[in-house]
C-alpha positions in Angstrom: -2.1 30.7 -19.1 -3.6 30.7 -15.5 -7.0 31.9 -14.7 -7.3 34.5 -12.3 -10.0 32.3 -10.1 -6.9 29.6 -9.3 -4.1 32.8 -7.9 -5.6 33.1 -4.4 -5.2 29.2 -4.1 -1.8 29.5 -5.5 -0.8 31.8 -3.0 -1.9 29.9 0.0 -1.6 26.3 -1.3 0.4 26.3 -4.7 0.9 22.6 -4.7 -2.6 21.5 -4.1 -3.4 23.6 -7.6 -0.4 21.8 -9.0 -1.5 18.3 -8.0 -5.0 18.6 -9.0 -3.7 20.0 -12.5 -1.5 16.8 -12.5 -3.8 14.4 -11.5 -6.4 15.8 -14.1 -3.8 15.4 -17.0 -3.4 11.8 -15.6 -7.0 10.9 -14.7 -8.7 12.0 -18.1 -12.1 9.7 -18.1 -11.7 9.4 -21.8 -8.0 7.9 -21.1 -8.9 5.7 -18.6 -11.8 4.2 -20.2 -9.8 3.9 -23.1 -7.0 1.9 -20.6 -9.5 -0.1 -19.5 -10.8 -1.6 -22.4 -7.6 -2.4 -24.3 -6.2 -3.9 -21.1 -9.2 -5.9 -19.2 -9.7 -9.3 -20.6 -12.6 -10.7 -18.5 -14.3 -7.5 -17.0 -16.7 -5.0 -19.3 -18.1 -1.9 -18.7 -22.2 -2.0 -18.4 -23.0 1.0 -15.9 -19.9 1.9 -13.7 -17.0 3.1 -15.5 -13.4 2.7 -14.8 -12.7 6.3 -15.0 -15.7 6.5 -11.9 -14.0 3.8 -9.9 -10.5 5.5 -10.3 -11.8 9.1 -9.0 -14.0 7.4 -6.0 -10.6 5.0 -5.0 -8.5 8.0 -5.4 -10.6 10.4 -2.8 -9.5 7.5 -0.4 -5.7 7.1 -1.4 -5.5 10.5 -1.3 -7.2 10.8 2.5 -9.4 13.1 1.6 -12.3 10.7 2.2 -11.6 8.5 5.0 -13.3 4.7 3.3 -14.6 3.5 0.1 -18.7 3.8 1.4 -17.7 7.2 2.4 -16.8 8.3 -0.7 -19.6 6.3 -2.5 -21.9 8.2 0.3 -20.3 11.8 -0.7 -21.3 10.9 -4.3 -17.8 11.2 -5.7 -17.3 9.7 -9.2 -21.2 10.4 -9.7 -21.5 6.6 -9.4 -25.1 5.6 -10.1 -25.0 2.0 -9.5 -25.2 0.5 -6.0 -22.3 0.2 -3.4 -22.4 -3.5 -3.4 -22.0 -3.5 -7.4 -18.7 -1.1 -6.6 -17.2 -3.4 -4.1 -17.7 -6.3 -6.5 -15.8 -4.2 -9.2 -13.0 -3.6 -7.2 -13.2 -7.2 -6.4 -13.0 -8.8 -9.7 -10.4 -5.5 -10.9 -7.7 -7.9 -13.2 -4.4 -7.4 -12.1 -3.3 -5.9 -15.4 -5.2 -3.0 -15.5 -4.1 -2.1 -12.0 -0.6 -2.3 -13.4 -1.3 -0.8 -16.9 -2.3 2.1 -14.7 0.9 2.9 -13.3 2.5 2.5 -16.7 0.5 4.9 -18.5 1.2 7.4 -15.5 5.0 7.1 -16.4 4.7 7.4 -20.2 2.2 10.3 -19.5 4.5 12.5 -16.9 7.9 11.4 -18.4 7.7 13.6 -21.3 6.5 16.5 -19.3 9.8 16.0 -16.7 11.5 16.4 -20.2 9.6 19.2 -21.4 10.7 21.1 -18.0 14.9 19.5 -18.7 14.2 18.4 -15.1 15.9 14.6 -15.5 18.3 14.1 -12.8 21.9 12.9 -13.9 22.4 9.3 -14.8 24.2 7.6 -11.7 26.1 5.9 -14.8 26.4 7.4 -17.8 25.2 5.7 -21.0 22.8 3.6 -19.3 18.9 4.2 -17.8 19.5 3.3 -14.2 16.5 1.1 -12.6 15.8 0.1 -9.3 14.0 -3.0 -8.5 12.2 -3.7 -5.1 9.5 -5.2 -3.7 6.6 -4.5 -1.1 4.2 -6.5 1.2 1.0 -4.8 1.6 0.1 -4.4 5.0 -2.5 -6.6 6.7 -6.3 -5.9 6.3 -9.1 -6.2 9.0 -11.3 -9.2 9.4 -14.3 -8.3 7.1 -14.4 -10.8 5.0 -16.0 -14.1 6.3 -13.1 -16.3 5.6 -11.2 -14.1 7.6 -13.3 -13.7 10.7 -11.7 -16.9 12.4 -8.5 -16.0 11.6 -5.8 -14.9 14.4 -3.3 -14.5 11.5 -2.6 -11.4 10.1 -4.7 -11.3 6.6 -2.2 -10.0 3.8 -3.7 -9.0 0.9 -0.9 -9.5 -1.6 2.5 -8.1 -2.7 4.2 -6.2 -5.3 7.2 -5.6 -7.1 7.9 -1.9 -7.8 10.6 -0.5 -11.2 11.9 2.8 -10.4 13.6 5.2 -13.2 16.3 7.3 -11.2 16.6 10.0 -13.6 12.7 11.1 -13.2 12.0 9.6 -10.1 8.9 8.0 -11.6 7.6 4.3 -10.9 7.6 2.9 -14.6 6.5 -0.7 -14.0 4.7 -2.8 -11.4 4.5 -6.7 -11.1 1.3 -7.8 -8.9 0.6 -11.1 -7.3 -3.0 -11.7 -4.9 -0.6 -14.3 -2.8 0.5 -12.4 0.4 2.7 -15.4 1.0 4.3 -15.4 -2.8 8.2 -14.8 -2.7 9.0 -12.0 -4.6 11.4 -14.2 -6.9 8.4 -15.6 -8.1 7.4 -12.2 -10.3 11.0 -12.3 -12.0 9.9 -13.9 -15.2 7.6 -10.8 -15.8 9.9 -8.7 -14.7 12.0 -9.6 -17.3 10.1 -8.8 -20.0 10.7 -5.2 -19.2 14.6 -5.3 -19.5 15.8 -3.3 -22.3 19.4 -2.7 -23.7 21.8 -0.3 -21.6 19.4 -0.7 -18.9 21.0 -0.9 -15.6 19.4 -3.2 -12.7 19.9 -2.4 -9.3 18.3 -4.4 -6.5 18.8 -6.5 -3.1 19.9 -10.0 -2.8 16.3 -11.5 -2.5 16.3 -10.8 -6.8 19.8 -12.6 -7.2 18.6 -15.8 -9.3 20.6 -17.6 -11.8 17.9 -16.6 -14.4 17.4 -13.5 -13.7 21.2 -12.5 -14.4 21.6 -14.6 -17.0 18.5 -13.0 -17.8 19.9 -9.7 -18.2 22.7 -10.3 -19.5 21.3 -11.3 -22.3 19.3 -8.6 -23.1 22.5 -6.5 -23.1 22.0 -4.7 -20.0 23.9 -4.3 -16.9 23.1 -4.9 -13.5 24.3 -4.4 -9.8 22.8 -7.0 -7.8 24.0 -7.8 -4.5 24.8 -11.8 -4.4 22.3 -14.2 -2.6 23.9 -17.1 -0.5 21.7 -19.9 -2.8 23.9 -18.3 -5.9 27.0 -20.1 -5.4 29.8 -20.0 -8.0 33.8 -20.6 -9.1 35.9 -18.0 -7.9 38.4 -16.9 -10.5 41.8 -15.5 -10.3 42.9 -13.6 -7.5 41.2 -11.1 -5.0 42.3 -7.4 -5.7 41.8 -4.7 -3.4 40.5 -1.8 -5.1 40.3 0.8 -2.4 38.2 2.2 0.3 34.3 3.8 0.0 32.2 5.3 2.8 31.5 2.0 4.3 34.8 -0.2 3.8 37.0 -1.7 2.3 36.6 -2.4 -1.2 37.7 -6.1 -3.6 37.0 -7.0 -6.3 37.3 -10.6 -7.9 35.9 -12.7 -11.1 33.3 -15.4 -10.6 31.9 -17.9 -13.1 28.5 -19.0 -13.0 26.2 -21.5 -14.7 23.2 -22.0 -15.5 20.8 -23.8 -18.1 24.2 -25.5 -19.5 26.0 -22.2 -20.2 28.8 -20.5 -18.1 29.2 -16.8 -18.1 32.3 -14.9 -15.8 30.8 -11.7 -14.0 32.8 -9.4 -11.4 31.8 -10.1 -7.5 32.7 -6.7 -5.6 33.3 -7.3 -2.0 32.6 -4.6 0.7 34.1 -5.4 4.2 32.3 -3.2 6.4 33.2 -1.1 9.4 30.4 -1.7 11.2 28.5 -4.8 10.8 24.7 -5.0 9.0 21.9 -5.2 11.2 21.8 -8.9 10.4 25.2 -9.4 11.9 27.1 -9.4 8.1 30.7 -8.2 8.1 31.0 -8.2 4.2 28.9 -8.3 1.5 29.5 -9.3 -2.0 27.7 -7.5 -5.0 27.9 -9.3 -8.3 28.0 -6.9 -11.7 28.8 -7.3 -15.4 29.7 -3.6 -15.9 33.2 -3.5 -17.4 35.8 -2.5 -14.8 36.4 0.3 -17.5 32.9 1.6 -17.0 32.3 1.4 -13.3 35.0 0.1 -10.9 34.8 -1.4 -7.5 34.0 1.8 -5.5 31.5 2.7 -8.2 29.9 -0.4 -7.9 29.5 -0.1 -4.2 28.1 3.6 -4.4 25.6 2.3 -7.2 24.6 -0.6 -4.7 24.1 2.0 -1.7 21.9 4.2 -3.7 19.3 1.6 -4.2 17.8 2.8 -0.5 16.1 5.9 -3.4 13.3 3.3 -3.8 13.1 2.4 0.6 12.3 6.4 0.6 9.7 6.2 -1.9 7.8 3.3 -0.1 8.0 5.5 3.2 7.0 8.6 2.0 3.8 6.8 0.5 3.0 5.6 4.0 3.8 8.5 5.5 1.8 10.8 3.2 -1.2 8.7 1.6 -3.5 5.6 2.4 -2.3 3.5 -0.2 -2.8 0.4 1.7 -6.4 0.8 2.9 -6.6 -1.5 5.9 -10.5 -1.9 5.4 -9.8 -3.0 1.5 -9.9 -7.0 1.9 -9.9 -8.3 -1.3 -6.6 -9.0 -2.7 -7.5 -7.1 -6.1 -9.0 -4.2 -4.3 -6.0 -3.8 -2.4 -3.6 -4.0 -5.0 -5.5 -1.2 -7.1 -5.1 0.9 -4.1 -1.6 0.5 -3.6 -1.3 1.3 -7.7 -3.0 4.8 -7.4 -0.7 5.3 -4.4 1.9 4.8 -7.2 0.6 6.9 -9.9 -0.2 9.7 -6.7 3.9 9.3 -6.2 4.9 9.7 -9.6 2.3 13.1 -9.5 4.9 13.8 -6.5 8.3 13.1 -8.5 6.7 15.6 -11.3 6.0 18.2 -8.8 10.0 17.6 -7.2 10.9 17.9 -11.0 9.1 21.1 -11.3 10.6 22.4 -8.3 14.0 21.6 -9.8 13.2 23.6 -12.8 12.0 26.3 -11.0 14.4 26.7 -7.7 17.1 24.6 -8.3 18.0 21.3 -7.5 19.0 22.0 -3.6 15.4 23.7 -2.8 14.0 20.8 -4.6 16.2 18.7 -2.4 15.4 20.1 0.5 11.4 19.9 -0.3 9.5 18.0 2.7 7.0 15.6 1.2 5.0 15.7 4.7 4.9 19.3 3.9 3.5 19.2 0.5 0.9 16.3 1.6 -0.3 18.0 4.4 -1.1 21.6 2.3 -2.7 19.3 -0.3 -5.3 17.6 2.0 -5.8 20.5 4.2 -6.6 22.9 1.2 -8.3 20.5 -1.5 -12.2 20.3 -0.4 -12.3 24.4 0.1 -10.3 24.6 -3.5 -12.8 21.8 -5.1 -16.0 24.2 -3.7 -14.7 27.4 -5.2 -13.3 25.4 -8.6 -15.8 23.3 -9.3 -14.6 20.3 -11.8 -15.5 21.8 -14.8 -12.7 24.6 -14.1 -10.2 22.2 -14.6 -11.0 20.0 -17.8 -8.4 22.6 -19.5 -5.6 20.0 -18.4 -6.5 17.4 -19.6 -6.1 18.5 -23.0 -2.7 20.4 -22.7 0.3 18.9 -24.2 3.0 17.9 -22.6 4.7 20.7 -23.2 1.8 23.2 -22.4 1.4 21.5 -18.9 5.1 22.2 -18.2 4.7 25.6 -19.2 1.7 25.7 -17.0 2.9 24.1 -13.6 6.5 26.3 -14.3 4.4 29.2 -13.7 2.7 27.8 -10.8 5.7 27.2 -9.4 6.2 30.6 -9.1 4.1 31.0 -6.1 5.5 28.6 -3.8 7.3 30.2 -0.4 9.9 27.5 -0.4 9.7 28.4 3.5 7.0 26.9 3.9 7.7 23.4 2.7 11.5 22.8 4.1 12.6 19.6 5.7 13.5 19.7 9.2 16.6 18.4 10.1 17.6 16.4 13.3 20.7 15.6 14.9 21.6 11.5 14.8 19.2 9.7 17.0 20.3 8.3 20.0 20.2 4.6 20.9 17.2 3.2 22.9 17.1 0.6 25.5 14.4 -0.3 26.7 13.8 -3.1 29.6 12.8 -6.9 28.8 9.2 -7.7 28.1 7.4 -9.4 30.9 4.2 -10.6 30.1 1.4 -8.8 31.8 3.4 -5.9 32.5 2.0 -2.0 32.6 3.3 1.0 33.2 1.9 4.3 34.0 2.5 6.8 31.7 1.7 9.6 34.1 4.2 8.4 36.8 6.9 8.2 34.3 6.1 11.8 32.9 6.1 13.1 36.6 9.3 11.3 37.5 10.9 12.8 34.6 10.1 16.2 35.6 11.6 15.8 39.2 
């Protein structure tokens, strides 16, 4: 199934070949242009196709090109219109199109993971665990005229991302171009994605009465840390449940009221052995899960595991250019971030392939940085030897065929080259108090250290 011409690159950089095959499957021009046509409301296609724009921007997000203009001058995407037309298209790109791109990638890759039989076990049997978290896009450069005189950092927008725990895919993203908007302003949109037997895990920023009652109304579950603004009436006595990794666990019922309705949920309290960085000595977690489904200790474990999505954002920042500082227009910046999520979904499939072929332990020890470095170093030379016409075959593959092809490629992986580097616990750093105008000589500090 794998052409002979691919073998030298599979031996030297298997992840580069595999990632390119996945992106070819995701970014089939026909699929992308059809997605744009059915999603866009005001924009239209004249000479610049949406698929061309995706190819151009993907090279920037994957750090194959330093900027949009550099990618344009390289001829990536075979774009015939002016560079100003490209910028205008990016500036006007609708948020619905960017969000649909992420959702479409998850829908395309989920059957491939199923064909590999590489889903991870659910954290809670019978439920589809969905982790919700927000990401404020990094400040951009001041390239726009309206930003030239601004001293404050210009923020291009904010996103809420939903991560599916079993597949590792970002299934939904909710966007706002207002960098000052609260994450809660997007929760009404999130409620449209809630389905029966979902289990939503989130931090206290997302703890609102409307959101909790909305999830409960949809016959779904939630494990969300209580926010100080959500005040209810405690019912019954506080019971000691036992001990978890971070402290002693207690449980009590709490009555909440919203829009004329009253519901009684469970409140799990963890008295922490070590205070949080905010100084909290205990945390309260609200849930509507029955006790027979998840006791207090299990609820605490579910909440603690939500850091999975934080790890995803960290990997994106370290291995991708998902928030290019040169993209000042909010819609363009959010489009770049969504392409970063699509690339992260491709990495999730790579990890699923490794799980299927080499086992769970090997996949957990895989270094995302080493994989990304392998792709960046090999891609340019590979695309010279294997031009675009060699990759068209992956666009027409069914999920089962793509899974079989990726598994065959995974046999070439030398696991030793891509292992994470383990290190001991970090030592606390105590820095001297900052004084305005102070400075040090790095050279002198190094000399003193050697004495």
